[in-house]
C-alpha positions as CSV (number, residue, x, y, z in Angstrom):
1,L,26.2,40.5,9.9
2,D,22.9,41.7,8.5
3,P,20.6,41.9,11.6
4,P,17.7,39.4,11.4
5,S,15.3,42.1,12.9
6,R,16.0,44.5,10.0
7,T,12.9,46.0,8.5
8,C,12.5,46.5,4.8
9,P,10.4,49.6,4.2
10,A,11.2,49.6,0.5
11,L,9.0,46.5,0.1
12,E,5.9,48.7,0.8
13,L,6.4,50.4,-2.6
14,L,8.0,47.7,-4.8
15,V,4.8,45.7,-5.6
16,P,2.3,47.7,-7.7
17,T,-1.3,47.8,-6.2
18,D,-2.6,47.3,-9.8
19,A,-2.4,43.5,-10.2
20,S,-1.9,43.9,-14.0
21,L,1.4,45.8,-13.7
22,P,4.7,43.8,-13.7
23,Y,7.6,44.3,-11.3
24,D,11.0,42.6,-10.9
25,M,11.0,40.0,-8.1
26,H,14.8,40.4,-7.9
27,N,14.3,43.7,-6.2
28,V,12.0,42.2,-3.6
29,L,14.5,39.4,-2.8
30,R,17.5,41.7,-2.4
31,E,15.6,43.6,0.3
32,V,14.8,40.4,2.2
33,F,18.0,38.3,2.2
34,D,21.3,38.9,3.9
35,D,23.2,41.9,2.4
36,G,21.1,41.8,-0.7
37,E,23.2,38.9,-2.1
38,L,21.6,36.3,-4.3
39,F,23.4,33.4,-6.1
40,E,21.0,32.7,-9.0
41,L,21.0,29.4,-10.9
42,M,19.9,28.7,-14.6
43,R,19.0,32.4,-15.1
44,P,18.6,32.2,-18.9
45,F,16.4,29.1,-18.7
46,A,12.7,29.6,-17.9
47,P,13.2,33.2,-16.6
48,N,9.6,33.3,-15.5
49,I,10.7,31.5,-12.3
50,L,13.8,32.3,-10.2
51,T,15.9,29.7,-8.4
52,M,18.8,30.8,-6.3
53,F,20.7,30.4,-3.0
54,A,20.8,33.2,-0.4
55,R,21.2,33.5,3.3
56,L,18.8,34.4,6.1
57,D,20.4,35.4,9.4
58,G,23.6,33.7,8.1
59,R,21.9,30.4,7.3
60,P,21.9,29.2,3.7
61,V,18.5,28.8,2.0
62,G,17.2,27.9,-1.4
63,V,14.8,30.4,-2.9
64,V,12.1,29.8,-5.5
65,A,10.2,32.8,-6.8
66,N,7.8,33.7,-9.6
67,Q,9.0,36.5,-11.8
68,P,6.1,38.8,-12.7
69,A,8.3,40.7,-15.2
70,V,8.4,37.6,-17.5
71,L,5.1,36.0,-18.8
72,A,3.4,37.7,-15.8
73,G,5.0,35.0,-13.6
74,C,3.0,32.1,-15.2
75,L,4.2,28.6,-14.7
76,D,4.9,26.7,-17.9
77,I,6.6,23.4,-18.6
78,S,10.2,24.7,-18.4
79,A,9.5,26.7,-15.2
80,S,7.9,23.7,-13.5
81,V,10.8,21.4,-14.3
82,K,13.4,24.0,-13.3
83,A,11.8,24.7,-9.9
84,A,11.1,21.0,-9.2
85,R,14.7,20.0,-9.8
86,F,15.9,22.8,-7.5
87,V,13.5,22.0,-4.7
88,R,14.6,18.3,-4.8
89,F,18.2,19.4,-4.8
90,C,17.6,21.5,-1.7
91,D,15.8,18.6,0.0
92,A,18.6,16.2,-0.8
93,F,21.2,18.4,0.9
94,N,18.9,19.6,3.8
95,I,18.7,23.2,2.6
96,P,15.5,25.1,3.7
97,V,13.3,26.4,0.9
98,V,11.8,29.9,0.9
99,T,9.2,30.5,-1.8
100,F,7.9,33.9,-3.0
101,V,4.6,33.6,-4.8
102,D,3.0,35.9,-7.4
103,V,1.5,33.5,-10.0
104,P,-1.7,34.0,-12.1
105,G,-1.8,30.4,-13.1
106,F,-0.4,27.9,-15.6
107,L,0.5,29.2,-19.0
108,P,-2.4,28.3,-21.4
109,G,-2.0,27.2,-25.0
110,V,-2.0,24.3,-27.3
111,A,1.8,23.9,-27.2
112,Q,1.8,23.6,-23.5
113,E,-1.1,21.1,-23.5
114,H,0.6,18.9,-26.1
115,G,3.9,19.2,-24.3
116,G,2.3,17.7,-21.1
117,I,1.9,20.7,-18.8
118,I,-0.1,18.7,-16.3
119,R,2.6,16.0,-16.1
120,H,5.4,18.5,-15.7
121,G,3.5,20.7,-13.3
122,A,2.9,17.7,-11.2
123,K,6.7,17.3,-10.8
124,L,6.8,20.6,-8.9
125,L,3.8,19.7,-6.8
126,Y,5.5,16.3,-6.0
127,A,8.8,18.0,-5.2
128,Y,7.3,20.4,-2.6
129,A,5.0,17.7,-1.1
130,E,7.9,15.2,-0.7
131,A,10.4,17.7,0.7
132,T,11.0,17.4,4.5
133,V,13.2,20.5,4.9
134,P,11.8,23.7,6.4
135,K,9.4,25.3,3.9
136,L,8.5,28.9,4.2
137,T,6.2,30.7,1.7
138,V,5.4,34.4,1.2
139,I,2.5,35.4,-1.1
140,T,3.2,38.9,-2.4
141,R,0.3,39.4,-4.8
142,K,-1.5,36.9,-7.1
143,A,-2.0,33.2,-6.1
144,Y,-4.5,31.7,-8.5
145,G,-5.8,28.3,-9.2
146,G,-3.7,25.2,-9.5
147,A,-0.5,27.2,-9.7
148,Y,-1.2,28.5,-6.1
149,D,-1.4,24.9,-4.9
150,V,1.8,24.0,-6.6
151,M,3.9,26.9,-5.2
152,A,4.5,25.5,-1.6
153,S,0.9,26.1,-0.4
154,K,-0.3,24.9,3.0
155,H,-1.9,21.9,1.2
156,L,1.6,20.7,0.3
157,K,2.6,20.7,4.0
158,A,4.5,24.0,3.9
159,D,5.5,24.9,7.5
160,V,4.8,28.6,7.4
161,N,2.6,30.5,4.9
162,L,2.6,34.3,5.1
163,A,0.8,36.8,2.9
164,W,1.1,40.5,2.2
165,P,-2.1,42.6,2.3
166,T,-1.8,43.0,-1.5
167,S,-2.2,39.2,-2.0
168,E,-5.1,37.6,-3.8
169,I,-5.7,33.9,-3.2
170,A,-8.5,32.6,-5.4
171,V,-9.4,30.1,-8.1
172,M,-9.0,32.9,-10.7
173,G,-9.0,36.7,-11.0
174,A,-12.1,38.8,-10.3
175,K,-12.9,39.6,-13.9
176,G,-12.7,36.0,-15.1
177,A,-14.8,34.7,-12.2
178,V,-17.5,37.3,-12.7
179,E,-17.8,36.7,-16.4
180,I,-18.5,33.0,-15.6
181,I,-20.8,33.5,-12.6
182,Y,-22.8,36.5,-14.1
183,S,-22.5,35.6,-17.8
184,G,-24.8,37.8,-20.0
185,R,-25.5,40.5,-17.4
186,S,-25.0,44.1,-18.2
187,D,-23.7,45.1,-14.7
188,L,-20.4,43.1,-14.9
189,A,-18.3,46.1,-13.9
190,T,-20.2,46.5,-10.7
191,K,-20.0,42.8,-10.0
192,V,-16.3,42.8,-10.5
193,R,-15.9,45.5,-7.9
194,E,-18.1,43.6,-5.5
195,Y,-16.1,40.4,-6.1
196,E,-12.8,42.2,-5.6
197,E,-14.0,43.7,-2.2
198,L,-15.1,40.2,-1.0
199,F,-12.3,38.0,-2.4
200,A,-9.4,40.0,-3.8
201,N,-7.6,39.9,-0.4
202,P,-5.9,37.2,1.8
203,M,-8.5,37.3,4.6
204,V,-10.8,34.5,3.3
205,A,-7.8,32.2,2.9
206,A,-6.5,33.2,6.4
207,R,-9.9,32.4,7.9
208,K,-9.8,28.9,6.3
209,G,-6.3,28.3,7.6
210,Y,-4.5,28.4,4.3
211,I,-2.5,31.4,5.5
212,D,-0.8,31.5,8.9
213,E,-0.7,35.3,9.1
214,V,-1.1,38.4,7.0
215,I,2.0,40.6,7.6
216,R,3.3,44.0,6.6
217,P,5.8,43.7,3.7
218,Q,8.5,45.5,5.7
219,D,8.3,42.8,8.4
220,T,9.0,40.0,5.9
221,R,12.7,39.5,6.6
222,A,12.3,39.6,10.4
223,R,9.4,37.0,10.3
224,L,11.3,34.7,7.9
225,C,14.4,34.8,10.1
226,S,12.3,34.1,13.2
227,E,10.4,31.2,11.7
228,L,13.5,29.7,10.2
229,N,15.1,29.7,13.6
230,V,12.2,27.8,15.1
231,L,12.3,25.3,12.2
232,Q,16.0,24.5,12.5
233,S,15.1,21.5,14.7
234,K,12.3,20.2,12.3
235,D,12.4,16.4,12.1
236,T,9.9,14.8,9.8
237,K,9.3,11.0,10.2
238,K,8.0,9.3,7.1
239,P,5.4,6.7,7.9
240,H,6.2,4.4,5.0
241,K,9.1,2.0,4.7
242,R,9.7,2.3,0.9
243,K,13.0,3.9,-0.2
244,H,11.4,6.7,-2.2
245,G,8.2,7.8,-3.8
246,N,7.2,7.6,-7.5
247,I,7.7,11.1,-9.0
248,P,5.7,11.7,-12.2
249,L,8.4,11.5,-14.8
């Protein structure tokens, strides 16, 4: 049996420090889960998000992860529907959900707007908010805007939210934010560096309680196994008496 306390030193090098560079999330997940075994579902459909089954310390879990190697990991209509359906499946069969986040936002464009990206994105938000199974989240790098909220954030009642030191939790990237705040100024490059030093890290979110702890990447497996063990006895009582909620279809 793959020991739950196993460290993953390879994770320290898998994610580029340059936020504009892609990487394959599969490599991260193989390091974390038991024996590197992943059972992926619907791989050809919406490859910018991954849905799969794996094991942590012998326990089955559902895994949702952004894929930075495709569309930079942006959420679009297809990705939102794919992940929402998977999260609801896991909740229906009492399977814990582990989410790996590296998302720059929702995919922009006229086609997405006309297709109803807000409505379809809300399905994923609803699925995470409604799920009562153990929900564990790891932010590896970017977590921007509304897409950060949707991906099992603390605001959607996730049980444990961890972040790597490379993570950036903000409304948008430093360059975009500076161009809005300091529009027309000639020292934008300097302001971008200042903004990155202040906000391009997980510490601000951690101080506000949006992140439970900033961890070393190599400790990810051990922490997830430990937290999942604690959450095995999770029992959520719903206050309402209706049979189910009203998902945005």
